[in-house]
N, C-alpha and C positions, 0 to 999 in steps of 0.2 A: 493399451495407453490410450487416454483421452484425446480428442483434439484439442489443441491449444486456441486459447481465445485472446485475440488480439485487440488492443484499444482502438477507440475510433480514429480515424484518419481522413482528413478531407480530400485527399488524392486517392483513397482505396476504399472507403465505405460507401455502400449504397444505403438507401433509406433505411432499411432493416439489416438484422445480420446476415453477414455475407461469406459463402465459403470462398476461401483463396488458396494458391498454392505458392509456394516459396522454394525457390531453388537456390542453393549456396551462393550468396554473394549477389543475387538478383533480386529485383522488385518482385511484389507480389503480382500474381494474375489471377483473374477471378474465374470461378467456375461455373459453366452453365450446362453441364451435359446431364445434371440431376436436380432434382429438388429434395430440401429436406424441410420439415415443417418449419415455418417460422423463418425461412431464409430466401433471399432473392435469387431469382435466376441471374445469370450473367452475360458475359459476351464471348467467351471461348469454350469450344466444345472439348470437354474430357468424357473419358468413358465413365457410364453411370456407375455408383455404388464404390467409388474410389476415394470417399471423404475421408475413411479412416486409415487408409492406406497411402503411399506416396503415389502420386500421378505422374506419370511421365517422369520419374526421377525426382519429384518434388515433394516438400513436406506440405502437409495439409493443415489448414488453419481455419479459423472464424474471425473474421473482422467485426466490431462492433458496430453497428448501425448509427449513423448520425441522428436519426428521429428519435432512436431509443435512448439517446443521452437526455437526462432531466433537464429540462427547461429549453432544449432546443426545438422539439415538435418538428412535424411533418413539413410545413410550410417552408421554413429555413432550409431544412434538409433538402428539398426538392429544388430550390433555387440554387443552393450550392452545386448540387449534382448537374443540374441542367446547363449550369456555367461551364462546369469544368467538361461535360459530355461537348459541348458546342466549341470551345476555344482551347481545350488542352488543360493538363495538370497545372496547379497552382505552383508558382516559385517558392512562394513563402507567405506567412501572414500578411505581409503588405500587400501583396499582389491579389490575395483574396479580398481584403477590404475595398480595394480599388475596382474590382470588378463584379463583385456581386452587391446588388440593390441593397443599399442601408436601410430600406425599410423592412426587408426581410430579416436581415442579420443585426439586431440590435445589441447594445452593450451585455445583455444578459446572456444572449447565444453565445458571443464570443468570450466570455467568462468562462462559461461551461466548457465549450470545446478547448480552450487553453488549458483549463484544469484537469482535463480529462488526456492530454496528450495528442490532441486533433492534428497539432502542428509540430510535433517532435521531429518529423521527418526534414526539416529545415535546419536542425541543429541548435535552434534558438533555445533559452532557458525559458521554461514556463513563467517564472517569475517575472522575467525581462519582459516578456511580452504583456503579461498582465498588467503590470504597471504602466503600458503605452496605449491601452485601449483607446481611451478618451482622444488621446492625440492623432491615432491612426483613423478613427471614425471623423474626427475634424478635417483631418486632411482629405478623406474620400468624399466628404460633404463638399470641400471647397472645389475640388476637381470637378465634381459634378454639376455645380452651380456655374463653373466657368464653361463648362461643355453646352450646359441649357443656354447660356448666354450667348452662344455663338462663338467664342472665341475660337476654338477648334477650327471652324470652318473658315474663319478670317485668316488664321496663321496657315492653313492648309492652302489657302487661295496663294499666299506668297510664297509658298514652297519653304517654309520655316518649320523649325521643329515643333511639333504638336505640345501643346500646353502642359495638358494632364501628365504624362509621362514624368516631366520638368518636376510638377508639382509633388507627385508620388516620390520620386527620389529625393526631394528636398525634406518631405515631412515625415515620409514612411519609411526611409531606409535605416532600418536598426542597426545593422552593420556599422555604417558611417557614424551613427550616433551612440555607438554602445560604449564607447569610451566615456561617456558621461553617466554612465549608470553603474550601481554596484554589481561587480561580478559575482552574484551569487544567484540561487534557485531556491525554488521551495525545498523544505526538509524532505527527507523520505517518509517521516510520518505524516507530514501534510499532504504530500502527493497520495499516498495511500487513503488518507482520510476523505480527500475530494473523490477518488475514483469510488470508494464506497458509497459516499452520499449521493454521487450523480450518476454511476453506472449500476449500483445496487450489489456491487462485490469487487474486491480486490482483483486488478489485472496486473500490475508490474511487480508484485510480491506480496508478502504478507507482514503486517506490523510485528508479528511474533517471530519473524525471521531475527529479530535483534537479540531474542533471548533463547536462541537455539542452543541446545546444552544445558542452559540454566533451567529453563522450564522442565525439561524432563527428569531434572535431579529434583527439582523442587516438589513436582505433582506427586502426589501419593497412590494415585490410582489412574491406570489408562481410562479415557473417555468411554471406551465402549464397553469399559467392564463396571462402570460407575452403577448402573441399575441393577446390577447382579448382587450387588453387596447386601449383607444381612440389615435388618431394621438397626438403626440409631448408629451405623457404621459411620466413622468420621473421614473426612477427606479434604485435600487442598488442592486447588487446581488454579493454573494462570492462563490468562486470555484476554481477548479484547471485548469490553462490555458493548451490548448493542441491544437494540428492540425494547428499550425500557418502556414499560407500561405501569405508571402508578396506579394505586386501588386503594379501597378503603375497605376495611375489615367488616363484615357483616355483624360480627359479635359487639365490637365495641367502637366501631367507625376509626379506628386507627389506620394510618397510612400504612402499605406495603407495596412490593413492587416484583412483577414479573420482568425476566429478561433472559438475553441468551448470552453465553460465553464463547466466542471463536477462539479455538486453539489452531494450530497448524494444519490439524487433521480432522476437525469436527466443530460442529455447533452445537452446545448443549444448553437445554432449556433450564432455567434455574427460578427459584423463587426466594426472595429477602422478605420474610415475613415482618411483622409489627416490631418486635424486639431488636431483631436486627437491623431493621431500616431506621429505627430511632436512633441506634448507637452509631452505625456506619452509612446511613443513606447518602451522606453528603460525599462519599468517595464513589458512589455509583454514577458515573457521567458517561454519555453516550460516544463510543469510539474510544475510550480511554483503556489503556493496558492496566488489568487490576489482577491482584490476588485475593482468591476468596476461599473461605475455609467454612465447612458447614458439616452436615450429617445427612442420611438417607433416611427417609420415612416411609415405611413400608405400609401401605393403608389397603381398604377394601377396593379402592378404584386405581390401584398401582402405585408404584414407587415415586416419589417427590424427592426432587434435591433441595435441601433447605440450607440457605445461606446464613450463617449467623455472623460472620464477620468478612468485611470487605477492605483492601487497602490499595493504595497506589502501587502498581508493581515494582517500579524502580527501586524506591528505598526499601520494600519488603525484600526484593533480592539481595541487596545489600546488607541486609541485617540477618538472612538465612542461611548464607553460604559460610559454613566455619572454615572449611579448607578446602585448597585446590591442589591436586598433585598434577604436576605437568610431567607427561612422558615425552622424552627427547629422543632424537636420533643422534648418538653421541659424536658421528663421523659427518654429520652435516655441516658442509663450508659456512652455513649462515647460524651456527648454533652461537658463537659469541656476540652476533647482533641481537639474536634472541635474549640472552640473558642481560645485555646492556638494556635492551627495551623493557624487560620485566623490572630491572632495579629501578629504572627511571618512572616506571608506573608507581611501584611503591613509594618512592622518594616524593612524588607527586600528589599521591592520597594515601596517607597512612590511616589504618583501620583496625578493623578486629579480625579479618580474615587471614589465616596462617596459608602458608603454601609451603609445597616440598618439591622435590625434583628426583626424578626417576630416567633412568637411560634404557632404551631397548636394544638388547644384544641378541641376535639370532631369533627373534620373535618372542623373546621372553625379557621380562622387565627385570631389571637388577634391583638390589636392595634399595629401598627409598632414602635418601637424605635429606633430611629436616634443615629448613633454613633457620638462622637464628631467630629465636622468639621476638627479638627486637623488630625483626622485619615483618611487620604486619600491614595488610593492605586493605584499603577501602575498595572493595569490588565494586565495579560499575559494568553495566553490560556493553558499553562501547567499549571499554578498555579490554575487557575479556575477550569480546570477539576479534579485537585486532590481534592480541596475542595468540588466541587459538588459531587464528588462519595462518601463523607464521610457518614457514615450509619446515622449520626444524622439529616442529610439534608433530609428534606422532600421535598423541591422543590427550585426553584430560579425565582425570576423576574428580567427582565433588562430593565432598561431606556435607550434608545439610541438617539444620537443627530439626529435630523431633516435632511434629505435629502436637500443638497443643492448643485447645479451644479454651477460650475463657469460661470460668462456670456461669453457669445460667444466674440471673438474678432472681433471688427467692425472698419472698417477704415473709418475715416472722410474723407471729401472732400478736395482735394488739393486748 
């Protein structure tokens, strides 16, 4: 099992990737008893070579480095770490903006740290912090000006409460002002998109988790078997488009694109040549979930995956799933609740997907009962995942439409 990678954290991350150990219910501690290429040494001695196994009963992990976050850089990371080492961990976002020199942590640095979860330890929503960056910077700048003007010294002389903490509490206390903010956060998709953009890969999950079970049924070939298929074999695959590079054909100067498709298990390199790009290039968007259909071209320089069609994934899923069979535990105490939820989902969005019910007895499925033909459903990935996760569900079987590519455009003789 690989070592888990944790996102950046202003209280745990060093400048570069850092080994940490976590005990259940305890904060992370950094390890310095060994060196791994690209990882910083730390502060506590653990037995060398224990990165891939538990150390002293703790779970090993890698904490993303602050300087490795796109747009943060070494100077800002060093300032944050130096202040933390000198004065102790930061209580929250407001504490960091008040303590670290604003010339080192500008708006862009804070935006990227928030988007990648570097303040998640505080419990504040990322979107909420993001919307208050300008106010936080203004409050910190005001406190710094007051201090430079000598207000602190004057008040200290009179044995009164220092002004800076008061200003910070008044301007930067998000908890006291939280009631004025919309109680919302970035969507799961936005969070993952930010992580991919600023960290280079997904940390807290994968966008294709929303299509778990659905993509497996829709895909016609496993990713690791695609290149082994015969010449002109057709395939259908779901994933996240990325690394899109648009090019011009040497033959006729028409645009085409090379890109990758990230599934939950692999990243597959693909090509969308001129005809496909002309018809479907508008659907090829960076970090967008898509469904692609094409064929394998076996040539002298090896196999290539040729994409002829590309569609937004969510509506494609709705149209491709013909029938859902819900395998249920008949004696489960929440079975009635599931049936109510299923009926509510059908009532809320009728469509073309049929469904049926089967009950599992002693490890075997009983004869299947078809639902009324009038009870058809417009399946969406969120509603499917919500029902699929219900404790009364033992399993799900999906029937999808057969792969059919549109015929190639052929011009007749003049």
